[in-house]
Backbone and ligand atoms as CSV (ligand in chain L), in Angstrom:
chain,resi,resn,atom,element,x,y,z
A,1,MET,N,N,-6.594,-22.509,-36.696
A,1,MET,CA,C,-5.129,-22.585,-36.236
A,1,MET,C,C,-5.057,-23.452,-35.100
A,2,THR,N,N,-4.118,-24.366,-35.039
A,2,THR,CA,C,-3.890,-25.292,-33.814
A,2,THR,C,C,-3.127,-24.609,-32.869
A,3,PRO,N,N,-2.804,-25.160,-31.602
A,3,PRO,CA,C,-2.169,-24.538,-30.597
A,3,PRO,C,C,-0.689,-24.042,-30.936
A,4,ARG,N,N,-0.208,-22.947,-30.182
A,4,ARG,CA,C,1.163,-22.460,-30.204
A,4,ARG,C,C,1.452,-21.875,-31.512
A,5,CYS,N,N,0.510,-21.555,-32.403
A,5,CYS,CA,C,0.852,-20.862,-33.708
A,5,CYS,C,C,0.868,-19.356,-33.275
A,6,THR,N,N,1.786,-18.747,-34.095
A,6,THR,CA,C,2.117,-17.475,-33.947
A,6,THR,C,C,1.932,-16.620,-35.134
A,7,ALA,N,N,1.025,-15.526,-35.168
A,7,ALA,CA,C,1.030,-14.609,-36.227
A,7,ALA,C,C,1.932,-13.442,-35.732
A,8,ARG,N,N,3.082,-13.413,-36.391
A,8,ARG,CA,C,4.080,-12.583,-35.771
A,8,ARG,C,C,3.632,-11.245,-35.352
A,9,ARG,N,N,2.978,-10.519,-36.257
A,9,ARG,CA,C,2.485,-9.150,-35.917
A,9,ARG,C,C,0.993,-9.129,-36.256
A,10,SER,N,N,0.731,-8.764,-37.365
A,10,SER,CA,C,-0.682,-8.471,-37.721
A,10,SER,C,C,-1.006,-8.583,-39.144
A,11,ASN,N,N,-2.179,-8.557,-39.475
A,11,ASN,CA,C,-2.537,-8.350,-40.939
A,11,ASN,C,C,-2.375,-9.755,-41.670
A,12,VAL,N,N,-2.346,-10.824,-40.994
A,12,VAL,CA,C,-2.216,-12.156,-41.540
A,12,VAL,C,C,-3.704,-12.403,-41.835
A,13,ILE,N,N,-3.797,-13.059,-43.132
A,13,ILE,CA,C,-4.972,-13.582,-43.656
A,13,ILE,C,C,-4.882,-15.068,-43.716
A,14,VAL,N,N,-5.732,-15.949,-43.039
A,14,VAL,CA,C,-5.822,-17.297,-43.244
A,14,VAL,C,C,-7.162,-17.526,-43.840
A,15,ASN,N,N,-7.311,-18.016,-44.987
A,15,ASN,CA,C,-8.521,-18.109,-45.810
A,15,ASN,C,C,-9.322,-19.366,-45.320
A,16,THR,N,N,-10.480,-19.415,-45.853
A,16,THR,CA,C,-11.453,-20.509,-45.559
A,16,THR,C,C,-10.805,-21.782,-45.961
A,17,GLY,N,N,-10.981,-22.819,-44.881
A,17,GLY,CA,C,-10.511,-24.060,-45.096
A,17,GLY,C,C,-9.060,-24.326,-45.074
A,18,ALA,N,N,-8.207,-23.231,-44.837
A,18,ALA,CA,C,-6.884,-23.489,-44.649
A,18,ALA,C,C,-6.542,-24.111,-43.256
A,19,VAL,N,N,-5.560,-24.948,-43.152
A,19,VAL,CA,C,-5.191,-25.653,-42.002
A,19,VAL,C,C,-3.819,-25.119,-41.594
A,20,VAL,N,N,-3.641,-24.656,-40.384
A,20,VAL,CA,C,-2.327,-24.221,-39.930
A,20,VAL,C,C,-1.919,-25.020,-38.652
A,21,GLY,N,N,-0.953,-25.931,-38.868
A,21,GLY,CA,C,-0.609,-26.859,-37.856
A,21,GLY,C,C,0.049,-26.290,-36.646
A,22,HIS,N,N,0.539,-27.245,-35.627
A,22,HIS,CA,C,0.978,-26.714,-34.481
A,22,HIS,C,C,2.341,-26.125,-34.715
A,23,ASP,N,N,2.558,-25.110,-33.891
A,23,ASP,CA,C,3.856,-24.363,-33.827
A,23,ASP,C,C,4.285,-23.689,-35.147
A,24,CYS,N,N,3.327,-23.333,-35.850
A,24,CYS,CA,C,3.749,-22.586,-37.052
A,24,CYS,C,C,3.997,-21.134,-36.793
A,25,VAL,N,N,4.733,-20.375,-37.559
A,25,VAL,CA,C,5.019,-18.994,-37.337
A,25,VAL,C,C,4.751,-18.339,-38.646
A,26,ILE,N,N,3.841,-17.446,-38.737
A,26,ILE,CA,C,3.506,-16.677,-40.010
A,26,ILE,C,C,3.829,-15.227,-39.822
A,27,GLY,N,N,4.489,-14.718,-40.780
A,27,GLY,CA,C,4.953,-13.374,-40.716
A,27,GLY,C,C,3.904,-12.304,-41.074
A,28,ASP,N,N,4.274,-11.050,-40.808
A,28,ASP,CA,C,3.339,-9.852,-41.017
A,28,ASP,C,C,2.920,-9.814,-42.466
A,29,HIS,N,N,1.589,-9.714,-42.682
A,29,HIS,CA,C,1.035,-9.352,-43.930
A,29,HIS,C,C,1.149,-10.628,-44.884
A,30,ALA,N,N,1.336,-11.909,-44.290
A,30,ALA,CA,C,1.403,-12.982,-45.184
A,30,ALA,C,C,-0.190,-13.403,-45.368
A,31,HIS,N,N,-0.388,-14.158,-46.424
A,31,HIS,CA,C,-1.747,-14.573,-46.807
A,31,HIS,C,C,-1.661,-16.016,-47.071
A,32,ILE,N,N,-2.507,-16.911,-46.428
A,32,ILE,CA,C,-2.602,-18.267,-46.477
A,32,ILE,C,C,-3.944,-18.511,-47.236
A,33,GLY,N,N,-3.906,-19.076,-48.525
A,33,GLY,CA,C,-4.948,-19.172,-49.346
A,33,GLY,C,C,-5.995,-20.367,-48.812
A,34,PRO,N,N,-7.040,-20.300,-49.543
A,34,PRO,CA,C,-8.056,-21.191,-49.236
A,34,PRO,C,C,-7.648,-22.659,-49.367
A,35,GLY,N,N,-7.864,-23.443,-48.442
A,35,GLY,CA,C,-7.509,-24.847,-48.532
A,35,GLY,C,C,-6.038,-25.118,-48.329
A,36,ALA,N,N,-5.135,-24.169,-48.078
A,36,ALA,CA,C,-3.647,-24.525,-47.965
A,36,ALA,C,C,-3.588,-25.187,-46.544
A,37,ILE,N,N,-2.524,-26.177,-46.577
A,37,ILE,CA,C,-2.177,-26.852,-45.366
A,37,ILE,C,C,-0.678,-26.469,-44.915
A,38,LEU,N,N,-0.566,-25.843,-43.824
A,38,LEU,CA,C,0.851,-25.857,-43.166
A,38,LEU,C,C,0.827,-26.776,-42.162
A,39,CYS,N,N,1.617,-27.835,-42.417
A,39,CYS,CA,C,1.904,-28.832,-41.357
A,39,CYS,C,C,2.637,-28.316,-40.235
A,40,GLY,N,N,2.919,-29.108,-39.291
A,40,GLY,CA,C,3.620,-28.558,-38.032
A,40,GLY,C,C,5.006,-27.864,-38.229
A,41,GLU,N,N,5.077,-26.821,-37.433
A,41,GLU,CA,C,6.431,-26.102,-37.176
A,41,GLU,C,C,6.851,-25.490,-38.588
A,42,VAL,N,N,5.885,-25.126,-39.420
A,42,VAL,CA,C,6.256,-24.470,-40.563
A,42,VAL,C,C,6.371,-22.912,-40.362
A,43,VAL,N,N,7.223,-22.294,-41.097
A,43,VAL,CA,C,7.380,-20.789,-40.883
A,43,VAL,C,C,7.233,-20.196,-42.217
A,44,ILE,N,N,6.235,-19.153,-42.310
A,44,ILE,CA,C,6.068,-18.514,-43.546
A,44,ILE,C,C,6.433,-17.021,-43.350
A,45,GLY,N,N,7.344,-16.623,-44.162
A,45,GLY,CA,C,7.845,-15.327,-44.128
A,45,GLY,C,C,6.983,-14.129,-44.316
A,46,ALA,N,N,7.334,-12.986,-43.975
A,46,ALA,CA,C,6.391,-11.739,-44.031
A,46,ALA,C,C,6.071,-11.504,-45.540
A,47,GLU,N,N,4.970,-11.045,-45.749
A,47,GLU,CA,C,4.439,-10.729,-47.087
A,47,GLU,C,C,4.434,-11.813,-48.156
A,48,SER,N,N,4.453,-13.052,-47.649
A,48,SER,CA,C,4.448,-14.086,-48.612
A,48,SER,C,C,2.979,-14.578,-48.844
A,49,PHE,N,N,2.724,-15.252,-50.037
A,49,PHE,CA,C,1.418,-15.719,-50.329
A,49,PHE,C,C,1.668,-17.166,-50.519
A,50,VAL,N,N,0.848,-18.034,-49.744
A,50,VAL,CA,C,0.552,-19.381,-50.091
A,50,VAL,C,C,-0.715,-19.704,-50.663
A,51,ALA,N,N,-0.760,-20.037,-51.905
A,51,ALA,CA,C,-2.038,-19.959,-52.667
A,51,ALA,C,C,-2.746,-21.210,-52.385
A,52,ALA,N,N,-4.025,-21.189,-52.969
A,52,ALA,CA,C,-5.010,-22.100,-52.634
A,52,ALA,C,C,-4.411,-23.609,-52.926
A,53,SER,N,N,-4.705,-24.288,-51.824
A,53,SER,CA,C,-4.634,-25.889,-51.724
A,53,SER,C,C,-3.086,-26.186,-51.838
A,54,ALA,N,N,-2.195,-25.256,-51.646
A,54,ALA,CA,C,-0.820,-25.690,-51.495
A,54,ALA,C,C,-0.537,-26.281,-50.143
A,55,THR,N,N,0.429,-27.206,-50.108
A,55,THR,CA,C,0.771,-27.981,-48.908
A,55,THR,C,C,2.324,-27.773,-48.583
A,56,ILE,N,N,2.613,-27.287,-47.249
A,56,ILE,CA,C,3.871,-27.112,-46.823
A,56,ILE,C,C,4.146,-28.177,-45.863
A,57,VAL,N,N,5.097,-29.114,-46.109
A,57,VAL,CA,C,5.358,-30.279,-45.220
A,57,VAL,C,C,5.939,-29.715,-43.834
A,58,PRO,N,N,5.980,-30.648,-42.774
A,58,PRO,CA,C,6.404,-30.133,-41.492
A,58,PRO,C,C,7.906,-29.669,-41.544
A,59,THR,N,N,7.980,-28.580,-40.825
A,59,THR,CA,C,9.364,-27.956,-40.461
A,59,THR,C,C,9.878,-27.089,-41.652
A,60,ARG,N,N,9.385,-27.097,-42.705
A,60,ARG,CA,C,9.972,-26.353,-43.918
A,60,ARG,C,C,9.680,-24.782,-43.618
A,61,ARG,N,N,10.568,-24.059,-44.231
A,61,ARG,CA,C,10.549,-22.431,-44.040
A,61,ARG,C,C,10.293,-21.889,-45.434
A,62,VAL,N,N,9.337,-21.077,-45.667
A,62,VAL,CA,C,9.143,-20.286,-46.797
A,62,VAL,C,C,9.561,-18.843,-46.351
A,63,GLY,N,N,10.465,-18.306,-47.251
A,63,GLY,CA,C,11.020,-16.854,-46.952
A,63,GLY,C,C,10.080,-15.908,-47.136
A,64,ALA,N,N,10.516,-14.598,-47.013
A,64,ALA,CA,C,9.655,-13.396,-47.168
A,64,ALA,C,C,9.376,-13.154,-48.556
A,65,ARG,N,N,8.252,-12.400,-48.900
A,65,ARG,CA,C,7.786,-11.986,-50.105
A,65,ARG,C,C,7.895,-13.095,-51.190
A,66,THR,N,N,7.548,-14.310,-50.867
A,66,THR,CA,C,7.596,-15.383,-51.775
A,66,THR,C,C,6.177,-15.807,-51.981
A,67,VAL,N,N,6.001,-16.381,-53.241
A,67,VAL,CA,C,4.669,-16.851,-53.604
A,67,VAL,C,C,4.900,-18.344,-53.786
A,68,ILE,N,N,3.973,-19.237,-53.150
A,68,ILE,CA,C,3.838,-20.564,-53.353
A,68,ILE,C,C,2.584,-20.820,-54.156
A,69,ALA,N,N,2.705,-21.362,-55.407
A,69,ALA,CA,C,1.651,-21.420,-56.326
A,69,ALA,C,C,0.461,-22.315,-55.851
A,70,ALA,N,N,-0.613,-22.211,-56.459
A,70,ALA,CA,C,-1.651,-23.099,-56.125
A,70,ALA,C,C,-1.398,-24.510,-56.238
A,71,GLY,N,N,-1.812,-25.378,-55.418
A,71,GLY,CA,C,-1.482,-26.837,-55.441
A,71,GLY,C,C,-0.126,-27.300,-55.221
A,72,ALA,N,N,0.862,-26.438,-54.941
A,72,ALA,CA,C,2.185,-26.762,-54.813
A,72,ALA,C,C,2.439,-27.552,-53.528
A,73,VAL,N,N,3.434,-28.456,-53.448
A,73,VAL,CA,C,3.667,-29.317,-52.432
A,73,VAL,C,C,5.219,-28.863,-52.143
A,74,VAL,N,N,5.353,-28.153,-50.969
A,74,VAL,CA,C,6.734,-27.601,-50.697
A,74,VAL,C,C,7.442,-28.733,-49.679
A,75,VAL,N,N,8.505,-29.291,-50.236
A,75,VAL,CA,C,9.181,-30.351,-49.523
A,75,VAL,C,C,10.598,-29.892,-48.981
A,76,LYS,N,N,10.955,-28.718,-49.512
A,76,LYS,CA,C,12.316,-27.969,-49.174
A,76,LYS,C,C,11.938,-26.737,-48.851
A,77,ASP,N,N,12.986,-26.085,-48.091
A,77,ASP,CA,C,12.937,-24.787,-47.769
A,77,ASP,C,C,12.952,-23.787,-48.994
A,78,ILE,N,N,12.170,-22.786,-49.159
A,78,ILE,CA,C,12.074,-21.874,-50.179
A,78,ILE,C,C,12.651,-20.500,-49.822
A,79,PRO,N,N,13.423,-19.905,-50.643
A,79,PRO,CA,C,14.136,-18.564,-50.106
A,79,PRO,C,C,13.180,-17.463,-50.251
A,80,ASP,N,N,13.709,-16.354,-49.732
A,80,ASP,CA,C,12.904,-14.999,-49.961
A,80,ASP,C,C,12.778,-14.687,-51.444
A,81,ASP,N,N,11.819,-13.953,-51.735
A,81,ASP,CA,C,11.660,-13.392,-52.930
A,81,ASP,C,C,11.536,-14.423,-54.109
A,82,ALA,N,N,10.924,-15.529,-53.923
A,82,ALA,CA,C,10.826,-16.630,-54.917
A,82,ALA,C,C,9.433,-16.750,-55.287
A,83,LEU,N,N,9.256,-17.490,-56.440
A,83,LEU,CA,C,7.992,-18.116,-56.846
A,83,LEU,C,C,8.176,-19.550,-56.945
A,84,ALA,N,N,7.532,-20.393,-56.229
A,84,ALA,CA,C,7.799,-21.784,-56.382
A,84,ALA,C,C,6.443,-22.497,-56.787
A,85,MET,N,N,6.528,-23.468,-57.559
A,85,MET,CA,C,5.256,-24.195,-58.051
A,85,MET,C,C,5.564,-25.607,-58.313
A,86,GLY,N,N,4.575,-26.425,-58.360
A,86,GLY,CA,C,4.695,-27.882,-58.797
A,86,GLY,C,C,4.630,-28.807,-57.444
A,87,VAL,N,N,4.739,-30.103,-57.949
A,87,VAL,CA,C,4.848,-31.167,-56.919
A,87,VAL,C,C,6.094,-31.970,-57.349
A,88,PRO,N,N,7.163,-32.099,-56.573
A,88,PRO,CA,C,7.407,-31.188,-55.418
A,88,PRO,C,C,7.719,-29.762,-55.934
A,89,ALA,N,N,7.537,-28.725,-55.257
A,89,ALA,CA,C,7.668,-27.352,-55.527
A,89,ALA,C,C,9.203,-27.143,-55.918
A,90,ARG,N,N,9.234,-26.360,-57.096
A,90,ARG,CA,C,10.601,-25.912,-57.442
A,90,ARG,C,C,10.482,-24.374,-57.640
A,91,CYS,N,N,11.609,-23.698,-57.409
A,91,CYS,CA,C,11.706,-22.139,-57.595
A,91,CYS,C,C,11.702,-21.969,-59.085
A,92,VAL,N,N,10.732,-21.239,-59.699
A,92,VAL,CA,C,10.883,-20.916,-61.076
A,92,VAL,C,C,11.457,-19.561,-61.264
A,93,VAL,N,N,11.149,-18.580,-60.210
A,93,VAL,CA,C,11.726,-17.299,-60.235
A,93,VAL,C,C,12.305,-17.031,-58.747
A,94,HIS,N,N,13.469,-16.396,-58.803
A,94,HIS,CA,C,14.162,-16.012,-57.677
A,94,HIS,C,C,14.814,-14.713,-57.892
A,95,ARG,N,N,14.091,-13.630,-57.266
A,95,ARG,CA,C,14.653,-12.338,-57.470
A,95,ARG,C,C,15.823,-12.154,-56.585
A,96,GLU,N,N,16.839,-11.668,-57.089
A,96,GLU,CA,C,18.077,-11.298,-56.214
A,96,GLU,C,C,17.939,-10.017,-55.519
L,1,COA,C1,C,1.551,-18.965,-59.206
L,1,COA,C2,C,0.551,-18.054,-60.044
L,1,COA,C3,C,0.529,-16.657,-59.295
L,1,COA,C4,C,1.220,-17.867,-61.324
L,1,COA,O1,O,0.481,-16.971,-62.086
L,1,COA,P1,P,0.997,-16.491,-63.409
L,1,COA,O2,O,2.484,-15.670,-63.277
L,1,COA,O3,O,-0.013,-15.615,-64.117
L,1,COA,O4,O,1.437,-17.722,-64.367
L,1,COA,P2,P,0.900,-18.035,-65.660
L,1,COA,O5,O,-0.669,-18.420,-65.616
L,1,COA,O6,O,1.278,-17.106,-66.735
L,1,COA,O7,O,1.752,-19.467,-66.043
L,1,COA,C5,C,3.103,-19.462,-66.188
L,1,COA,C6,C,3.510,-20.882,-66.130
L,1,COA,O8,O,3.482,-21.455,-64.881
L,1,COA,C7,C,2.586,-22.619,-64.830
L,1,COA,N1,N,1.771,-22.504,-63.665
L,1,COA,C8,C,1.043,-21.536,-63.319
L,1,COA,N2,N,0.368,-21.874,-62.164
L,1,COA,C9,C,0.770,-22.933,-61.809
L,1,COA,C10,C,0.662,-23.743,-60.754
L,1,COA,N3,N,-0.257,-23.403,-59.624
L,1,COA,N4,N,1.134,-24.999,-60.590
L,1,COA,C11,C,2.022,-25.346,-61.489
L,1,COA,N5,N,2.363,-24.741,-62.738
L,1,COA,C12,C,1.741,-23.541,-62.623
L,1,COA,C13,C,1.735,-22.426,-66.204
L,1,COA,O9,O,1.239,-23.698,-66.513
L,1,COA,C14,C,2.692,-21.873,-67.116
L,1,COA,O10,O,3.564,-22.764,-67.571
L,1,COA,P3,P,4.334,-22.751,-69.093
L,1,COA,O11,O,5.090,-21.535,-68.919
L,1,COA,O12,O,5.119,-24.086,-69.122
L,1,COA,O13,O,3.157,-22.577,-69.868
L,1,COA,C15,C,-0.702,-18.644,-60.141
L,1,COA,O14,O,-0.901,-19.726,-60.996
L,1,COA,C16,C,-1.389,-19.004,-58.826
L,1,COA,O15,O,-1.073,-20.161,-58.283
L,1,COA,N6,N,-2.220,-18.244,-58.246
L,1,COA,C17,C,-2.867,-18.386,-57.022
L,1,COA,C18,C,-4.377,-18.260,-57.176
L,1,COA,C19,C,-5.009,-18.531,-55.711
L,1,COA,O16,O,-4.742,-19.330,-54.957
L,1,COA,N7,N,-5.927,-17.602,-55.463
L,1,COA,C20,C,-6.552,-17.701,-54.152
L,1,COA,C21,C,-6.712,-16.300,-53.821
L,1,COA,S1,S,-7.359,-16.099,-52.053
């Protein structure tokens, strides 16, 4: 993890090979999968899972309780309670 990153509370998992860029904020119980890349100023909501080798481009926000699928490239904000996959990532499930 690079400078000024914040794991908001605790129980955050950052897996092997994941990169967390500057000024990222990661919510409680979030899980950053192996090889995932959070570019600068990314926000990951609580209880979200960024799967293996996914990339979140700078300044994007991923909501709470959301899954970003393996290999996805997130170029837009993703809401709470979503499943997003693909390149560029699209929401395929969004629980209301
Ligand atoms: C997102 C994920 C949870 C979806 O799992 P699932 O609900 O079992 O999905 P399925 O395998 O039933 O696939 C459903 C559809 O999504 C597609 N899909 C699944 N994963 C995908 C991915 N990562 N990227 C793009 N499309 C994907 C499938 O091709 C399938 O498409 P179809 O309906 O057109 O056939 C899973 O693919 C994933 O990314 N898991 C993360 C694994 C990981 O990173 N593990 C590390 C643990 S530390």
